[in-house]
Backbone and ligand atoms as CSV (ligand in chain L), in Angstrom:
chain,resi,resn,atom,element,x,y,z
A,1,UNK,N,N,-71.402,-74.747,-63.285
A,1,UNK,CA,C,-70.137,-74.185,-63.735
A,1,UNK,C,C,-70.292,-72.662,-64.170
A,2,UNK,N,N,-71.294,-72.548,-64.897
A,2,UNK,CA,C,-71.528,-71.108,-65.304
A,2,UNK,C,C,-71.829,-70.269,-64.110
A,3,UNK,N,N,-72.544,-70.820,-63.131
A,3,UNK,CA,C,-72.930,-69.996,-61.878
A,3,UNK,C,C,-71.689,-69.647,-61.156
A,4,UNK,N,N,-70.677,-70.498,-61.040
A,4,UNK,CA,C,-69.556,-70.200,-60.255
A,4,UNK,C,C,-68.659,-69.188,-60.968
A,5,UNK,N,N,-68.676,-69.182,-62.289
A,5,UNK,CA,C,-67.864,-68.093,-63.017
A,5,UNK,C,C,-68.515,-66.745,-62.683
A,6,UNK,N,N,-69.791,-66.787,-62.769
A,6,UNK,CA,C,-70.578,-65.510,-62.597
A,6,UNK,C,C,-70.142,-64.986,-61.109
A,7,UNK,N,N,-70.266,-65.822,-60.210
A,7,UNK,CA,C,-69.897,-65.414,-58.833
A,7,UNK,C,C,-68.535,-64.879,-58.707
A,8,UNK,N,N,-67.584,-65.509,-59.313
A,8,UNK,CA,C,-66.203,-65.168,-59.294
A,8,UNK,C,C,-66.137,-63.644,-59.903
A,9,UNK,N,N,-66.696,-63.587,-60.963
A,9,UNK,CA,C,-66.696,-62.198,-61.745
A,9,UNK,C,C,-67.216,-61.081,-60.739
A,10,UNK,N,N,-68.346,-61.449,-60.075
A,10,UNK,CA,C,-68.853,-60.583,-59.211
A,10,UNK,C,C,-67.998,-60.091,-57.995
A,11,UNK,N,N,-67.419,-61.084,-57.320
A,11,UNK,CA,C,-66.664,-60.729,-56.194
A,11,UNK,C,C,-65.244,-59.972,-56.517
A,12,UNK,N,N,-64.895,-60.092,-57.887
A,12,UNK,CA,C,-63.785,-59.400,-58.305
A,12,UNK,C,C,-63.911,-57.950,-58.367
A,13,UNK,N,N,-65.126,-57.452,-58.305
A,13,UNK,CA,C,-65.367,-55.997,-58.245
A,13,UNK,C,C,-64.851,-55.421,-56.959
A,14,UNK,N,N,-64.170,-54.351,-57.016
A,14,UNK,CA,C,-63.659,-53.755,-55.767
A,14,UNK,C,C,-64.798,-53.165,-54.836
A,15,UNK,N,N,-64.636,-53.674,-53.607
A,15,UNK,CA,C,-65.694,-53.218,-52.658
A,15,UNK,C,C,-65.244,-51.788,-52.057
A,16,UNK,N,N,-63.890,-51.636,-52.033
A,16,UNK,CA,C,-63.411,-50.365,-51.509
A,16,UNK,C,C,-63.195,-49.330,-52.624
A,17,UNK,N,N,-63.606,-48.219,-52.360
A,17,UNK,CA,C,-63.259,-47.172,-53.434
A,17,UNK,C,C,-61.821,-47.122,-53.750
A,18,UNK,N,N,-61.359,-46.803,-54.945
A,18,UNK,CA,C,-60.051,-46.718,-55.388
A,18,UNK,C,C,-59.630,-45.308,-55.597
A,19,UNK,N,N,-58.489,-44.933,-54.992
A,19,UNK,CA,C,-57.977,-43.545,-55.062
A,19,UNK,C,C,-56.869,-43.488,-56.151
A,20,UNK,N,N,-56.797,-42.480,-56.765
A,20,UNK,CA,C,-55.756,-42.213,-57.819
A,20,UNK,C,C,-55.343,-40.698,-57.809
A,21,UNK,N,N,-54.182,-40.671,-58.540
A,21,UNK,CA,C,-53.536,-39.244,-58.718
A,21,UNK,C,C,-53.533,-38.506,-57.511
A,22,UNK,N,N,-52.922,-39.028,-56.450
A,22,UNK,CA,C,-52.831,-38.297,-55.242
A,22,UNK,C,C,-51.601,-37.516,-55.176
A,23,UNK,N,N,-51.762,-36.221,-54.782
A,23,UNK,CA,C,-50.618,-35.347,-54.580
A,23,UNK,C,C,-50.806,-34.324,-53.321
A,24,UNK,N,N,-49.653,-33.983,-52.809
A,24,UNK,CA,C,-49.767,-33.063,-51.739
A,24,UNK,C,C,-48.967,-31.857,-52.090
A,25,UNK,N,N,-49.563,-30.663,-51.974
A,25,UNK,CA,C,-48.923,-29.368,-52.283
A,25,UNK,C,C,-48.521,-28.740,-51.036
A,26,UNK,N,N,-47.195,-28.575,-50.895
A,26,UNK,CA,C,-46.716,-27.883,-49.712
A,26,UNK,C,C,-47.120,-26.399,-49.658
A,27,UNK,N,N,-47.196,-25.834,-48.516
A,27,UNK,CA,C,-47.505,-24.493,-48.433
A,27,UNK,C,C,-46.395,-23.462,-48.856
A,28,UNK,N,N,-46.618,-22.363,-49.354
A,28,UNK,CA,C,-45.579,-21.441,-49.888
A,28,UNK,C,C,-44.757,-21.022,-48.508
A,29,UNK,N,N,-45.469,-20.841,-47.472
A,29,UNK,CA,C,-44.921,-20.350,-46.258
A,29,UNK,C,C,-44.659,-21.471,-45.322
A,30,UNK,N,N,-43.444,-21.803,-44.930
A,30,UNK,CA,C,-43.268,-22.899,-43.901
A,30,UNK,C,C,-44.096,-22.772,-42.570
A,31,UNK,N,N,-44.614,-23.829,-42.156
A,31,UNK,CA,C,-45.480,-23.840,-41.053
A,31,UNK,C,C,-46.970,-23.768,-41.261
A,32,UNK,N,N,-47.312,-23.304,-42.591
A,32,UNK,CA,C,-48.681,-23.281,-42.952
A,32,UNK,C,C,-49.033,-24.800,-43.433
A,33,UNK,N,N,-50.430,-25.081,-43.334
A,33,UNK,CA,C,-50.712,-26.483,-43.747
A,33,UNK,C,C,-50.567,-26.706,-45.244
A,34,UNK,N,N,-50.275,-27.954,-45.570
A,34,UNK,CA,C,-50.311,-28.439,-46.893
A,34,UNK,C,C,-51.642,-28.921,-47.286
A,35,UNK,N,N,-51.835,-29.040,-48.641
A,35,UNK,CA,C,-53.156,-29.577,-49.107
A,35,UNK,C,C,-53.044,-30.787,-49.904
A,36,UNK,N,N,-53.819,-31.729,-49.573
A,36,UNK,CA,C,-53.788,-33.084,-50.342
A,36,UNK,C,C,-55.044,-33.196,-51.203
A,37,UNK,N,N,-54.701,-33.746,-52.456
A,37,UNK,CA,C,-55.724,-33.848,-53.450
A,37,UNK,C,C,-55.659,-35.259,-54.051
A,38,UNK,N,N,-56.804,-35.837,-54.462
A,38,UNK,CA,C,-56.779,-37.111,-55.155
A,38,UNK,C,C,-58.163,-37.341,-55.686
A,39,UNK,N,N,-58.321,-38.301,-56.688
A,39,UNK,CA,C,-59.656,-38.685,-57.139
A,39,UNK,C,C,-59.928,-40.050,-56.445
A,40,UNK,N,N,-61.293,-40.280,-56.276
A,40,UNK,CA,C,-61.750,-41.445,-55.705
A,40,UNK,C,C,-62.731,-41.963,-56.655
A,41,UNK,N,N,-62.819,-43.345,-56.828
A,41,UNK,CA,C,-63.835,-43.967,-57.606
A,41,UNK,C,C,-64.540,-44.952,-56.647
A,42,UNK,N,N,-65.830,-44.635,-56.438
A,42,UNK,CA,C,-66.615,-45.516,-55.576
A,42,UNK,C,C,-66.521,-47.066,-56.001
A,43,UNK,N,N,-66.624,-47.844,-54.948
A,43,UNK,CA,C,-66.510,-49.272,-55.186
A,43,UNK,C,C,-67.984,-49.808,-55.466
A,44,UNK,N,N,-68.145,-51.095,-55.207
A,44,UNK,CA,C,-69.437,-51.712,-55.632
A,44,UNK,C,C,-70.632,-51.265,-54.829
A,45,UNK,N,N,-70.350,-50.743,-53.663
A,45,UNK,CA,C,-71.419,-50.257,-52.834
A,45,UNK,C,C,-71.141,-48.837,-52.382
A,46,UNK,N,N,-72.270,-48.109,-52.070
A,46,UNK,CA,C,-72.107,-46.724,-51.529
A,46,UNK,C,C,-71.357,-46.771,-50.178
A,47,UNK,N,N,-70.545,-45.823,-50.062
A,47,UNK,CA,C,-69.892,-45.757,-48.661
A,47,UNK,C,C,-69.603,-44.270,-48.400
A,48,UNK,N,N,-68.950,-44.031,-47.264
A,48,UNK,CA,C,-68.711,-42.667,-46.813
A,48,UNK,C,C,-67.221,-42.589,-46.348
A,49,UNK,N,N,-66.507,-41.513,-46.835
A,49,UNK,CA,C,-65.172,-41.316,-46.367
A,49,UNK,C,C,-65.255,-40.511,-45.098
A,50,UNK,N,N,-64.724,-41.014,-43.971
A,50,UNK,CA,C,-64.823,-40.484,-42.608
A,50,UNK,C,C,-63.552,-39.902,-42.125
A,51,UNK,N,N,-62.438,-40.184,-42.802
A,51,UNK,CA,C,-61.176,-39.651,-42.327
A,51,UNK,C,C,-59.953,-39.927,-43.247
A,52,UNK,N,N,-58.849,-39.090,-43.070
A,52,UNK,CA,C,-57.688,-39.376,-43.747
A,52,UNK,C,C,-56.618,-39.325,-42.722
A,53,UNK,N,N,-55.645,-40.231,-42.804
A,53,UNK,CA,C,-54.478,-40.247,-41.959
A,53,UNK,C,C,-53.224,-39.982,-42.764
A,54,UNK,N,N,-52.414,-39.119,-42.228
A,54,UNK,CA,C,-51.076,-38.902,-42.821
A,54,UNK,C,C,-50.114,-38.971,-41.691
A,55,UNK,N,N,-49.170,-39.890,-41.798
A,55,UNK,CA,C,-48.152,-40.045,-40.727
A,55,UNK,C,C,-47.265,-38.737,-40.777
A,56,UNK,N,N,-46.990,-38.195,-39.566
A,56,UNK,CA,C,-46.168,-37.064,-39.548
A,56,UNK,C,C,-47.032,-35.818,-39.233
A,57,UNK,N,N,-48.242,-35.680,-39.940
A,57,UNK,CA,C,-48.986,-34.506,-39.754
A,57,UNK,C,C,-49.657,-34.564,-38.314
A,58,UNK,N,N,-49.770,-33.367,-37.669
A,58,UNK,CA,C,-50.427,-33.382,-36.332
A,58,UNK,C,C,-51.900,-33.679,-36.510
A,59,UNK,N,N,-52.383,-33.189,-37.642
A,59,UNK,CA,C,-53.861,-33.680,-37.984
A,59,UNK,C,C,-54.050,-33.472,-39.528
A,60,UNK,N,N,-55.078,-34.270,-39.900
A,60,UNK,CA,C,-55.486,-34.163,-41.405
A,60,UNK,C,C,-56.970,-33.959,-41.351
A,61,UNK,N,N,-57.392,-32.853,-41.922
A,61,UNK,CA,C,-58.839,-32.608,-41.930
A,61,UNK,C,C,-59.332,-32.547,-43.366
A,62,UNK,N,N,-60.551,-33.078,-43.626
A,62,UNK,CA,C,-61.277,-32.922,-44.886
A,62,UNK,C,C,-61.920,-31.580,-44.975
A,63,UNK,N,N,-61.532,-30.769,-45.994
A,63,UNK,CA,C,-62.213,-29.515,-46.102
A,63,UNK,C,C,-63.092,-29.397,-47.319
A,64,UNK,N,N,-64.029,-28.572,-47.347
A,64,UNK,CA,C,-64.709,-28.234,-48.544
A,64,UNK,C,C,-64.534,-26.661,-48.789
A,65,UNK,N,N,-64.535,-26.326,-50.028
A,65,UNK,CA,C,-64.364,-24.837,-50.279
A,65,UNK,C,C,-65.692,-24.301,-50.860
A,66,UNK,N,N,-66.069,-23.206,-50.486
A,66,UNK,CA,C,-67.277,-22.633,-51.087
A,66,UNK,C,C,-67.243,-21.080,-51.066
A,67,UNK,N,N,-67.982,-20.591,-52.136
A,67,UNK,CA,C,-67.912,-19.160,-52.378
A,67,UNK,C,C,-68.958,-18.493,-51.554
A,68,UNK,N,N,-68.605,-17.502,-50.718
A,68,UNK,CA,C,-69.619,-16.727,-49.964
A,68,UNK,C,C,-70.372,-15.748,-50.825
A,69,UNK,N,N,-71.354,-15.122,-50.173
A,69,UNK,CA,C,-72.149,-14.152,-51.023
A,69,UNK,C,C,-71.347,-13.040,-51.532
A,70,UNK,N,N,-70.316,-12.623,-50.742
A,70,UNK,CA,C,-69.503,-11.464,-51.201
A,70,UNK,C,C,-68.297,-11.925,-52.072
A,71,UNK,N,N,-68.416,-13.157,-52.582
A,71,UNK,CA,C,-67.340,-13.504,-53.556
A,71,UNK,C,C,-66.018,-14.045,-52.918
A,72,UNK,N,N,-65.966,-14.206,-51.605
A,72,UNK,CA,C,-64.693,-14.701,-51.045
A,72,UNK,C,C,-64.919,-16.361,-50.952
A,73,UNK,N,N,-63.707,-16.927,-51.018
A,73,UNK,CA,C,-63.765,-18.437,-50.905
A,73,UNK,C,C,-63.377,-18.761,-49.397
A,74,UNK,N,N,-64.334,-19.511,-48.766
A,74,UNK,CA,C,-63.989,-20.069,-47.490
A,74,UNK,C,C,-63.902,-21.514,-47.421
A,75,UNK,N,N,-63.296,-22.035,-46.438
A,75,UNK,CA,C,-63.171,-23.444,-46.241
A,75,UNK,C,C,-63.945,-23.832,-45.030
A,76,UNK,N,N,-64.479,-25.015,-45.146
A,76,UNK,CA,C,-65.234,-25.561,-44.025
A,76,UNK,C,C,-64.798,-27.006,-43.717
A,77,UNK,N,N,-64.606,-27.464,-42.474
A,77,UNK,CA,C,-64.316,-28.821,-42.140
A,77,UNK,C,C,-65.385,-29.807,-42.478
A,78,UNK,N,N,-65.106,-30.840,-43.122
A,78,UNK,CA,C,-66.120,-31.838,-43.402
A,78,UNK,C,C,-65.881,-33.182,-42.561
A,79,UNK,N,N,-66.874,-33.563,-41.853
A,79,UNK,CA,C,-66.703,-34.778,-41.001
A,79,UNK,C,C,-66.812,-35.983,-41.852
A,80,UNK,N,N,-67.478,-35.983,-42.994
A,80,UNK,CA,C,-67.655,-37.022,-43.838
A,80,UNK,C,C,-67.979,-36.703,-45.325
A,81,UNK,N,N,-67.578,-37.488,-46.274
A,81,UNK,CA,C,-67.751,-37.233,-47.690
A,81,UNK,C,C,-68.476,-38.518,-48.264
A,82,UNK,N,N,-69.654,-38.418,-48.685
A,82,UNK,CA,C,-70.302,-39.601,-49.385
A,82,UNK,C,C,-69.491,-40.005,-50.620
A,83,UNK,N,N,-69.314,-41.246,-50.800
A,83,UNK,CA,C,-68.700,-41.897,-51.992
A,83,UNK,C,C,-69.724,-42.874,-52.534
A,84,UNK,N,N,-70.558,-42.442,-53.409
A,84,UNK,CA,C,-71.590,-43.414,-53.929
A,84,UNK,C,C,-70.841,-44.455,-54.928
A,85,UNK,N,N,-71.469,-45.629,-55.014
A,85,UNK,CA,C,-70.951,-46.765,-55.836
A,85,UNK,C,C,-70.631,-46.280,-57.173
A,86,UNK,N,N,-69.439,-46.565,-57.692
A,86,UNK,CA,C,-69.034,-46.360,-59.071
A,86,UNK,C,C,-69.186,-44.912,-59.493
A,87,UNK,N,N,-68.944,-44.010,-58.466
A,87,UNK,CA,C,-69.022,-42.593,-58.864
A,87,UNK,C,C,-67.693,-41.947,-58.509
A,88,UNK,N,N,-67.339,-40.957,-59.314
A,88,UNK,CA,C,-66.056,-40.286,-59.098
A,88,UNK,C,C,-66.259,-39.163,-58.111
A,89,UNK,N,N,-65.356,-39.170,-57.149
A,89,UNK,CA,C,-65.504,-38.104,-56.142
A,89,UNK,C,C,-64.069,-37.374,-56.156
A,90,UNK,N,N,-64.075,-36.136,-56.490
A,90,UNK,CA,C,-62.720,-35.442,-56.635
A,90,UNK,C,C,-62.466,-34.576,-55.381
A,91,UNK,N,N,-61.162,-34.702,-55.025
A,91,UNK,CA,C,-60.577,-33.787,-54.113
A,91,UNK,C,C,-59.626,-33.004,-54.925
A,92,UNK,N,N,-59.982,-31.769,-55.301
A,92,UNK,CA,C,-59.234,-31.044,-56.355
A,92,UNK,C,C,-59.120,-29.578,-55.925
A,93,UNK,N,N,-58.063,-28.860,-56.384
A,93,UNK,CA,C,-57.984,-27.419,-56.070
A,93,UNK,C,C,-59.281,-26.689,-56.338
A,94,UNK,N,N,-59.644,-25.873,-55.392
A,94,UNK,CA,C,-60.966,-25.001,-55.512
A,94,UNK,C,C,-62.070,-25.818,-54.920
A,95,UNK,N,N,-61.945,-27.083,-54.609
A,95,UNK,CA,C,-63.001,-27.795,-54.093
A,95,UNK,C,C,-62.587,-28.539,-52.827
A,96,UNK,N,N,-63.011,-29.788,-52.690
A,96,UNK,CA,C,-62.617,-30.575,-51.527
A,96,UNK,C,C,-61.023,-30.771,-51.547
A,97,UNK,N,N,-60.559,-30.788,-50.381
A,97,UNK,CA,C,-59.114,-31.136,-50.232
A,97,UNK,C,C,-58.865,-31.643,-48.809
A,98,UNK,N,N,-57.683,-32.135,-48.594
A,98,UNK,CA,C,-57.329,-32.620,-47.224
A,98,UNK,C,C,-56.376,-31.520,-46.808
A,99,UNK,N,N,-56.543,-31.071,-45.525
A,99,UNK,CA,C,-55.636,-30.003,-44.930
A,99,UNK,C,C,-54.743,-30.847,-44.059
A,100,UNK,N,N,-53.368,-30.648,-44.273
A,100,UNK,CA,C,-52.354,-31.423,-43.498
A,100,UNK,C,C,-51.608,-30.400,-42.663
A,101,UNK,N,N,-51.762,-30.507,-41.304
A,101,UNK,CA,C,-51.146,-29.547,-40.402
A,101,UNK,C,C,-49.894,-30.075,-39.887
A,102,UNK,N,N,-48.947,-29.143,-39.758
A,102,UNK,CA,C,-47.688,-29.400,-39.006
A,102,UNK,C,C,-46.848,-30.650,-39.588
A,103,UNK,N,N,-46.678,-30.607,-40.912
A,103,UNK,CA,C,-45.876,-31.689,-41.568
A,103,UNK,C,C,-44.461,-31.454,-41.113
A,104,UNK,N,N,-43.702,-32.508,-40.844
A,104,UNK,CA,C,-42.263,-32.300,-40.461
A,104,UNK,C,C,-41.500,-31.752,-41.672
A,105,UNK,N,N,-40.501,-31.061,-41.305
A,105,UNK,CA,C,-39.548,-30.481,-42.211
A,105,UNK,C,C,-38.935,-31.439,-43.306
A,106,UNK,N,N,-38.968,-32.671,-42.874
A,106,UNK,CA,C,-38.410,-33.739,-43.714
A,106,UNK,C,C,-39.325,-34.051,-44.920
A,107,UNK,N,N,-40.507,-33.522,-44.929
A,107,UNK,CA,C,-41.372,-33.692,-46.093
A,107,UNK,C,C,-41.101,-32.695,-47.167
A,108,UNK,N,N,-40.535,-33.082,-48.216
A,108,UNK,CA,C,-40.089,-32.200,-49.207
A,108,UNK,C,C,-40.668,-32.643,-50.571
A,109,UNK,N,N,-40.651,-31.623,-51.440
A,109,UNK,CA,C,-41.119,-31.846,-52.849
A,109,UNK,C,C,-40.336,-32.982,-53.375
A,110,UNK,N,N,-40.983,-33.865,-54.139
A,110,UNK,CA,C,-40.234,-34.935,-54.745
A,110,UNK,C,C,-40.350,-36.252,-54.037
A,111,UNK,N,N,-40.851,-36.115,-52.724
A,111,UNK,CA,C,-40.953,-37.423,-51.964
A,111,UNK,C,C,-42.374,-37.873,-52.124
A,112,UNK,N,N,-42.655,-39.016,-51.627
A,112,UNK,CA,C,-44.062,-39.632,-51.527
A,112,UNK,C,C,-44.543,-39.747,-50.168
A,113,UNK,N,N,-45.750,-39.386,-49.969
A,113,UNK,CA,C,-46.393,-39.350,-48.674
A,113,UNK,C,C,-47.473,-40.404,-48.582
A,114,UNK,N,N,-47.384,-41.446,-47.701
A,114,UNK,CA,C,-48.420,-42.388,-47.613
A,114,UNK,C,C,-49.645,-41.802,-46.964
A,115,UNK,N,N,-50.874,-41.962,-47.538
A,115,UNK,CA,C,-52.043,-41.546,-46.879
A,115,UNK,C,C,-52.970,-42.737,-46.739
A,116,UNK,N,N,-53.797,-42.702,-45.690
A,116,UNK,CA,C,-54.801,-43.809,-45.461
A,116,UNK,C,C,-56.075,-43.115,-45.491
A,117,UNK,N,N,-57.047,-43.547,-46.259
A,117,UNK,CA,C,-58.345,-43.128,-46.221
A,117,UNK,C,C,-59.335,-44.029,-45.469
A,118,UNK,N,N,-59.997,-43.599,-44.552
A,118,UNK,CA,C,-60.777,-44.559,-43.765
A,118,UNK,C,C,-62.306,-44.279,-44.135
A,119,UNK,N,N,-63.022,-45.366,-44.224
A,119,UNK,CA,C,-64.506,-45.380,-44.677
A,119,UNK,C,C,-65.379,-45.831,-43.504
A,120,UNK,N,N,-66.562,-45.426,-43.548
A,120,UNK,CA,C,-67.506,-45.693,-42.479
A,120,UNK,C,C,-67.740,-47.176,-42.230
A,121,UNK,N,N,-67.629,-47.992,-43.202
A,121,UNK,CA,C,-67.823,-49.446,-43.017
A,121,UNK,C,C,-66.512,-50.070,-42.356
A,122,UNK,N,N,-65.488,-49.361,-42.102
A,122,UNK,CA,C,-64.258,-49.900,-41.543
A,122,UNK,C,C,-63.280,-50.218,-42.498
A,123,UNK,N,N,-63.575,-50.064,-43.888
A,123,UNK,CA,C,-62.578,-50.295,-44.908
A,123,UNK,C,C,-61.627,-49.193,-45.007
A,124,UNK,N,N,-60.443,-49.449,-45.438
A,124,UNK,CA,C,-59.331,-48.374,-45.603
A,124,UNK,C,C,-58.760,-48.531,-46.978
A,125,UNK,N,N,-58.343,-47.458,-47.542
A,125,UNK,CA,C,-57.552,-47.419,-48.809
A,125,UNK,C,C,-56.303,-46.673,-48.549
A,126,UNK,N,N,-55.190,-47.313,-49.029
A,126,UNK,CA,C,-53.946,-46.683,-48.806
A,126,UNK,C,C,-53.470,-46.110,-50.134
A,127,UNK,N,N,-52.877,-44.916,-50.083
A,127,UNK,CA,C,-52.296,-44.385,-51.371
A,127,UNK,C,C,-51.060,-43.621,-51.044
A,128,UNK,N,N,-50.264,-43.454,-52.205
A,128,UNK,CA,C,-49.024,-42.712,-52.029
A,128,UNK,C,C,-49.145,-41.342,-52.780
A,129,UNK,N,N,-49.031,-40.334,-52.047
A,129,UNK,CA,C,-49.197,-39.005,-52.670
A,129,UNK,C,C,-47.939,-38.371,-53.076
A,130,UNK,N,N,-47.713,-37.863,-54.318
A,130,UNK,CA,C,-46.580,-37.087,-54.758
A,130,UNK,C,C,-46.542,-35.795,-53.960
A,131,UNK,N,N,-45.453,-35.490,-53.356
A,131,UNK,CA,C,-45.287,-34.224,-52.718
A,131,UNK,C,C,-44.823,-33.304,-53.741
A,132,UNK,N,N,-45.418,-32.070,-53.920
A,132,UNK,CA,C,-44.918,-31.080,-54.780
A,132,UNK,C,C,-44.859,-29.716,-54.067
A,133,UNK,N,N,-44.012,-28.819,-54.606
A,133,UNK,CA,C,-43.749,-27.493,-53.950
A,133,UNK,C,C,-44.965,-26.556,-54.249
A,134,UNK,N,N,-45.122,-25.461,-53.537
A,134,UNK,CA,C,-46.309,-24.677,-53.651
A,134,UNK,C,C,-46.476,-24.037,-55.083
A,135,UNK,N,N,-45.370,-23.823,-55.663
A,135,UNK,CA,C,-45.647,-23.262,-57.199
A,135,UNK,C,C,-45.513,-24.330,-58.206
A,136,UNK,N,N,-45.387,-25.543,-57.948
A,136,UNK,CA,C,-45.325,-26.621,-58.876
A,136,UNK,C,C,-46.601,-26.838,-59.680
A,137,UNK,N,N,-46.575,-27.251,-60.941
A,137,UNK,CA,C,-47.804,-27.611,-61.692
A,137,UNK,C,C,-48.308,-28.925,-61.054
A,138,UNK,N,N,-49.496,-29.188,-60.875
A,138,UNK,CA,C,-50.108,-30.462,-60.412
A,138,UNK,C,C,-49.654,-31.556,-61.308
A,139,UNK,N,N,-49.328,-32.770,-60.705
A,139,UNK,CA,C,-48.934,-33.917,-61.641
A,139,UNK,C,C,-50.165,-34.401,-62.449
A,140,UNK,N,N,-49.893,-34.822,-63.662
A,140,UNK,CA,C,-50.862,-35.395,-64.462
A,140,UNK,C,C,-51.625,-36.628,-63.783
L,1,CU,CU,CU,-58.508,-26.367,-46.119
C-alpha cells in the first residue's frame, strides 16, 4: 500500500516544463516584430526548448540578447534553450525572448495569444499570452 502511494506521488510531478506569466508586447511601429516573454519552470527531467509556435505569425524565433564589446545590445537567434529539471528559465526583457514576425492586424492589445512551446522530447506546453501595447507596463 505504502509503495503504491509513493508511486502515485511520484507520477504526479509534471514531466513537461510549466510556463507562466506569458505576454506579448506589440511593436511601436506596425509591421515590426512583436516580442513574447514568459517564465518556464523545468519539469521532473532536463529538457530542451526547441521551438515556439504562434498562430498567425509568419514565424516565431527564439532570440537571446547580449551586450557587444562596444556596449551595443544585439540579438541572436537561438535554435534551442536548455530547460534543466526544476529550474526557472526566464524569457524576459533584456534577455531571451520570442520574436513574432508579421502578426495579423487583428492581434491587438488586450487580447490573448495562444503559444505552443515545443520540447526536444516531443512534449509541448500550451500557454495564453496577454497581448500588450508597446508602451504598456508588463503584466504582473
Ligand atoms: Cu529578437
